[in-house]
C-alpha positions in Angstrom: -10.1 44.8 25.9 -12.0 41.9 24.6 -10.8 42.6 21.1 -7.2 42.4 22.3 -7.9 39.1 23.9 -9.7 37.5 20.9 -7.3 38.7 18.2 -4.4 36.3 19.0 -6.8 33.4 19.4 -8.3 34.1 16.0 -4.8 34.5 14.6 -3.8 31.2 16.1 -6.9 29.5 14.7 -6.2 31.0 11.2 -2.6 29.7 11.4 -3.7 26.3 12.4 -6.3 26.1 9.5 -3.7 27.4 7.1 -1.1 24.9 8.3 -3.7 22.1 8.0 -4.5 23.0 4.5 -0.9 23.4 3.4 0.0 20.1 5.0 -2.9 18.2 3.5 -3.3 20.0 0.2 -2.7 16.9 -1.9 -5.3 14.6 -0.3 -7.8 17.5 -0.1 -7.4 18.2 -3.9 -7.6 14.6 -4.8 -10.7 14.1 -2.6 -12.4 17.0 -4.5 -11.3 15.5 -7.8 -12.7 12.1 -6.8 -16.0 13.6 -5.7 -16.3 15.4 -9.1 -15.4 12.1 -10.8 -18.1 10.2 -8.8 -20.7 12.8 -9.8 -19.9 12.8 -13.5 -19.3 9.1 -13.8 -23.1 8.4 -13.4 -22.4 5.2 -11.5 -24.3 4.3 -8.3 -22.5 4.5 -5.0 -22.8 0.7 -4.3 -21.2 -0.2 -7.7 -18.3 2.2 -7.1 -17.8 1.0 -3.6 -17.8 -2.6 -4.7 -14.9 -2.0 -7.1 -13.0 0.2 -4.6 -13.3 -2.4 -1.8 -11.8 -5.0 -4.2 -9.0 -2.8 -5.5 -8.1 -1.6 -2.0 -7.8 -5.2 -0.8 -5.4 -6.0 -3.7 -3.0 -3.1 -3.2 -3.1 -1.9 0.4 -0.1 -4.0 1.6 2.0 -3.0 -1.4 1.5 0.6 -0.5 2.1 0.0 3.2 5.4 -1.6 2.3 6.8 1.8 1.4 6.4 3.3 4.9 9.5 2.0 6.7 12.1 3.0 4.0 10.5 6.5 3.9 10.9 6.8 7.7 14.5 5.5 7.3 15.4 8.4 5.1 15.6 6.3 1.9 12.6 7.9 0.1 10.2 6.0 -2.1 11.4 2.4 -2.4 10.8 1.8 -6.1 12.8 -1.4 -5.5 9.6 -3.1 -4.2 9.3 -4.4 -7.7 11.9 -7.0 -6.6 9.5 -8.0 -3.8 6.8 -8.4 -6.4 9.1 -10.6 -8.5 9.7 -12.7 -5.3 6.0 -13.2 -4.9 5.6 -14.2 -8.5 8.5 -16.7 -8.4 6.9 -18.3 -5.3 3.5 -18.5 -7.0 5.1 -20.2 -10.0 6.8 -22.8 -7.7 3.5 -23.4 -5.9 1.7 -23.8 -9.2 4.3 -26.3 -10.4 3.6 -28.2 -7.1 -0.1 -28.2 -8.0 -1.0 -26.7 -4.7 -4.4 -25.0 -4.5 -6.6 -23.0 -2.2 -5.5 -21.2 0.9 -2.6 -23.7 1.6 -1.2 -22.8 -1.8 -1.4 -19.1 -1.1 0.1 -19.5 2.4 2.9 -21.7 1.0 3.6 -19.1 -1.7 3.9 -16.4 1.0 6.3 -18.6 3.0 8.4 -19.4 -0.1 8.6 -15.7 -1.2 10.1 -14.6 2.1 13.7 -16.0 1.5 13.7 -14.6 -2.0 12.5 -11.2 -0.8 15.1 -11.1 2.0 18.0 -12.0 -0.4 16.8 -9.4 -2.9 16.3 -6.9 -0.2 19.7 -7.5 1.2 21.5 -6.8 -2.1 19.2 -3.9 -2.8 20.1 -2.4 0.6 23.8 -3.0 -0.1 23.5 -1.1 -3.3 21.5 1.8 -1.8 24.1 2.2 0.9 26.6 2.9 -1.9 24.4 5.6 -3.4 23.2 7.5 -0.3 21.2 10.5 -1.3 20.2 8.9 -4.6 18.2 6.0 -3.3 15.0 6.6 -5.3 16.6 6.8 -8.8 18.9 3.9 -7.9 15.9 1.8 -6.8 14.1 2.6 -10.0 17.1 1.7 -12.3 17.7 -1.4 -10.2 14.1 -2.4 -10.9 14.8 -2.2 -14.6 18.0 -4.2 -14.3 16.3 -6.8 -12.1 13.5 -7.1 -14.6 16.0 -8.1 -17.3 17.3 -10.9 -15.0 13.7 -11.9 -14.2 12.9 -12.1 -18.0 16.0 -14.3 -18.6 14.9 -16.6 -15.7 11.4 -17.1 -17.1 12.3 -17.1 -20.8 15.3 -19.4 -20.8 16.5 -20.7 -17.4 13.2 -22.3 -16.5 12.9 -25.2 -19.0 16.3 -24.5 -20.6 18.6 -25.1 -17.6 16.2 -26.0 -14.9 13.8 -28.7 -16.3 10.2 -28.1 -15.4 7.7 -30.9 -15.5 4.6 -28.7 -16.1 3.6 -28.7 -19.8 0.6 -26.5 -19.1 2.9 -23.7 -17.7 5.6 -23.9 -20.4 5.9 -22.7 -24.0 5.4 -25.5 -26.5 9.2 -26.0 -26.9 9.5 -26.7 -23.2 11.9 -23.7 -22.8 10.4 -20.7 -21.1 7.2 -20.0 -19.3 3.9 -19.0 -20.9 2.9 -15.4 -21.0 0.0 -16.0 -18.6 -0.1 -18.4 -15.7 -3.6 -19.5 -14.6 -4.1 -19.3 -10.8 -7.7 -20.6 -10.9 -7.0 -23.2 -8.2 -5.9 -20.3 -5.9 -8.2 -17.5 -7.1 -10.0 -15.9 -4.2 -8.4 -18.3 -1.8 -8.1 -15.5 0.8 -11.1 -13.4 -0.3 -13.7 -16.2 -0.3 -12.3 -18.6 2.3 -14.9 -20.6 4.1 -14.8 -22.1 7.6 -17.3 -25.0 8.1 -19.2 -23.9 5.0 -19.4 -20.3 6.4 -18.0 -17.7 4.1 -15.6 -15.1 5.5 -16.7 -12.7 2.7 -19.5 -10.7 4.2 -21.5 -7.6 3.3 -20.2 -4.2 4.2 -22.4 -3.7 7.2 -21.5 -7.0 8.8 -17.9 -6.1 8.2 -18.4 -2.8 10.0 -19.7 -4.6 13.0 -16.9 -7.2 13.0 -14.1 -4.7 12.7 -15.8 -2.2 14.9 -15.9 -4.9 17.6 -12.3 -5.7 17.1 -11.2 -2.1 17.4 -13.6 -1.4 20.3 -12.0 -4.4 22.2 -8.5 -3.1 21.3 -9.1 0.4 22.4 -11.2 -0.6 25.4 -8.3 -2.8 26.8 -5.9 0.1 26.4 -8.3 2.5 28.0 -9.7 0.5 30.9 -7.0 -2.1 31.6 -3.8 -0.3 30.8 -5.3 3.0 32.2 -4.4 5.0 29.1 -6.5 8.2 29.1 -5.6 10.1 25.9 -8.5 12.0 24.4 -7.6 10.6 21.0 -7.9 7.0 22.3 -11.4 7.8 23.7 -12.4 9.2 20.4 -11.2 6.1 18.6 -13.2 3.9 21.0 -16.3 6.1 20.4 -15.9 5.8 16.6 -15.6 2.0 16.9 -18.8 1.8 18.9 -20.5 4.1 16.4 -19.4 1.7 13.5 -20.9 -1.2 15.4 -24.2 0.6 15.9 -24.4 1.8 12.3 -23.7 -1.6 11.0 -26.3 -3.2 13.2 -28.9 -0.7 12.1 -28.2 -0.9 8.4 -27.6 -4.7 8.1 -31.4 -5.4 8.0 -32.7 -2.3 6.2 -34.6 -3.2 3.1 -33.6 0.1 1.4 -29.9 -0.9 1.6 -30.4 -4.4 0.1 -28.4 -3.4 -3.0 -25.5 -2.4 -0.8 -25.5 -5.7 1.0 -25.7 -7.6 -2.3 -23.0 -5.8 -4.1 -20.4 -4.6 -1.5 -18.7 -7.6 -0.1 -15.8 -7.4 2.2 -13.3 -10.4 2.5 -12.6 -10.5 6.2 -9.5 -12.7 5.9 -7.8 -10.4 3.4 -8.7 -7.3 5.3 -7.5 -8.9 8.5 -4.1 -9.3 6.9 -4.1 -5.7 6.0 -5.1 -4.8 9.6 -2.2 -7.0 10.9 0.3 -5.2 8.7 -1.2 -1.8 9.9 -0.5 -2.9 13.5 2.8 -4.5 12.7 4.4 -1.4 11.3 3.8 0.8 14.4 4.8 -2.1 16.6 8.2 -2.3 14.7 8.6 1.5 15.1 8.2 1.3 18.8 11.0 -1.2 19.2 14.8 -0.5 19.5 15.0 -1.2 15.8 12.2 1.2 15.1 14.0 3.9 17.0 17.1 3.3 15.1 15.2 3.4 11.8 13.8 6.8 12.7 17.1 8.1 13.9 18.8 7.1 10.7 16.1 8.8 8.7 16.6 12.0 10.6 20.4 12.2 10.6 22.7 9.4 9.6 25.8 11.3 10.9 24.4 11.7 14.4 23.0 8.2 14.4 26.5 6.8 13.6 28.0 8.8 16.4 25.3 7.5 18.7 26.4 3.9 18.0 23.8 2.9 15.5 25.0 0.7 12.6 23.6 2.9 9.9 24.2 0.7 6.9 22.8 -2.4 8.6 19.7 -0.5 9.7 19.0 0.7 6.2 19.4 -2.8 4.8 16.9 -4.1 7.4 14.4 -1.4 6.4 14.7 -2.5 2.7 14.3 -6.2 3.6 11.1 -5.5 5.6 9.8 -3.5 2.7 10.6 -6.2 0.1 9.1 -8.9 2.2 5.8 -7.0 2.6 5.8 -6.2 -1.1 6.2 -10.0 -1.9 3.2 -10.8 0.3 1.2 -7.9 -1.1 1.8 -9.1 -4.7 0.6 -12.6 -3.8 -2.6 -11.1 -2.3 -3.0 -9.0 -5.5 -2.5 -12.0 -7.9 -4.8 -14.4 -6.0 -7.5 -11.8 -6.3 -6.8 -11.4 -10.1 -6.7 -15.2 -10.7 -3.7 -15.2 -13.1 -0.2 -13.9 -13.5 0.9 -11.9 -16.5 4.3 -13.6 -16.3 6.5 -10.9 -17.8 4.9 -7.7 -16.8 2.6 -8.1 -13.7 5.3 -6.5 -11.5 6.3 -3.6 -13.7 4.1 -0.8 -12.4 4.0 -2.0 -8.7 6.5 0.6 -7.5 5.1 3.5 -9.6 1.5 3.0 -8.6 2.2 2.3 -5.0 4.4 5.4 -4.7 1.7 7.5 -6.4 -0.9 6.1 -3.9 1.0 6.9 -0.8 1.8 10.4 -2.0 -1.8 11.1 -2.8 -2.6 10.2 0.9 -0.4 13.1 2.0 2.9 11.4 2.6 6.1 12.8 1.4 9.4 11.2 0.5 10.6 11.8 4.1 7.5 11.3 6.2 4.6 8.7 6.0 2.1 7.1 8.2 -0.2 4.1 8.0 -3.2 6.4 7.8 -1.7 8.3 4.8 -1.0 5.0 3.0 -4.6 3.7 3.5 -6.2 7.0 2.5 -3.9 7.3 -0.5 -4.8 3.7 -1.6 -8.5 4.5 -1.2 -8.4 7.8 -3.2 -6.1 6.4 -5.9 -8.4 3.5 -6.6 -11.5 5.6 -6.4 -10.0 7.8 -9.1 -9.2 4.7 -11.1 -12.8 3.6 -10.9 -14.6 6.8 -11.8 -12.2 8.5 -14.3 -13.0 6.4 -17.4 -16.8 6.9 -17.2 -16.4 10.5 -16.0 -14.1 11.1 -19.1 -16.7 9.5 -21.3 -19.6 11.6 -20.0 -17.6 14.9 -19.9 -15.5 14.5 -23.1 -17.2 11.7 -25.0 -14.3 9.4 -24.7 -13.5 6.9 -21.9 -9.8 6.9 -23.1 -9.4 10.4 -21.9 -10.2 9.2 -18.4 -7.7 6.4 -18.8 -5.0 8.8 -19.9 -5.9 11.1 -17.0 -5.4 8.5 -14.3 -2.0 7.4 -15.7 -1.0 11.1 -15.9 -2.0 11.5 -12.3 0.2 8.5 -11.2 3.3 9.9 -12.8 2.5 13.6 -12.2 2.0 13.3 -8.5 5.4 11.5 -8.2 7.1 14.3 -10.2 5.5 17.0 -8.1 6.5 15.3 -4.9 10.1 14.9 -5.9 10.2 18.5 -7.1 8.8 19.8 -3.8 11.2 17.6 -1.9 14.2 19.0 -3.9 12.9 22.6 -3.3 12.5 22.0 0.4 16.0 20.6 0.7 17.4 23.6 -1.2 15.5 26.1 1.0 16.7 24.3 4.2 20.3 24.4 2.9 20.0 28.2 2.2 18.5 28.8 5.6 21.4 26.8 7.2 23.9 28.9 5.3 22.3 32.1 6.4 22.4 31.0 10.0 26.1 30.1 9.7 
């Protein structure tokens, strides 16, 4: 009798485990690969973490910018390269104005928004003409836009629009130098100080700060709004644990190297957190419901009174604006602009990162974007040294990580096409 009762439960548990593994196979595999890379790299954990924290800060918003187009049924928006161009144009303008520090970065963000909206609008218009082929269209559009961008910086600036900034222009005065120095704005977000107090803190202090923020957020929802979901209580508990761990570790002598090496820029990570909260907030609005509905079925959405084309354009505009801001954050961290190619791999690497986190071309979450960014950059950090120690050549590790970036996108697109074919066959069989 007991065997008959337990068998279905065990079967259900096995199905759940199998479903979890199938759903999360990509991040699981990459987590294992990253752990192997960490082991064979020979680097200490604090040094690896120091690099990953910096890389994550540079790229997180660029990866997050892909979520809304995915949920809107438009797949991976390789057109975010136009957003990156918007950010670079704005940074050039701010540099010509001789702005510096945080005001310069904030002004660049503000100036980039109109460019990004215009570029996003026309991108959305084009993608509406090529429904079902948005990803390849966005990729080709990026190449076309890159040609116009090159023309702008090689000839229009200085040739048609006179620029009074000799340090930024080629000797002839026509065209912009290959590299623009952003030293006056370097680390403007990352190392911002308030009353001589740096907002860049060690990892354990950051755990306490962000743990307190999340504890307050979830506590308000739990005790004031009377929300009682188990998941919410778990998140509150994790926030409190983060505060406790940070408080214990912040003064431990054995962790002195961690405190010295792993620095977290609170202002930059606060912007990432803001975007992480903004995306779900948008999706809870009427616009967000329309975006999801369009992503699920454009025909049904149109019948329901949703302006499908306009909704898709809004999705692309939001994505492009976030990409522009993300590129500015990336470049202020780097401290310079490679004028003619800084934007070229933005779409490809961001798409690879979100797919590594477990997203697909039709479904993505904030958590998947963040996890993918973390794993992608952890792999970037450890693969050269792991390649050197395993094969005697760091270049093998370099080739491997580039192969991973392109390979994961190819596999994701192939799986998506296969899934669509299987669904079509199933529909035909039902009919």
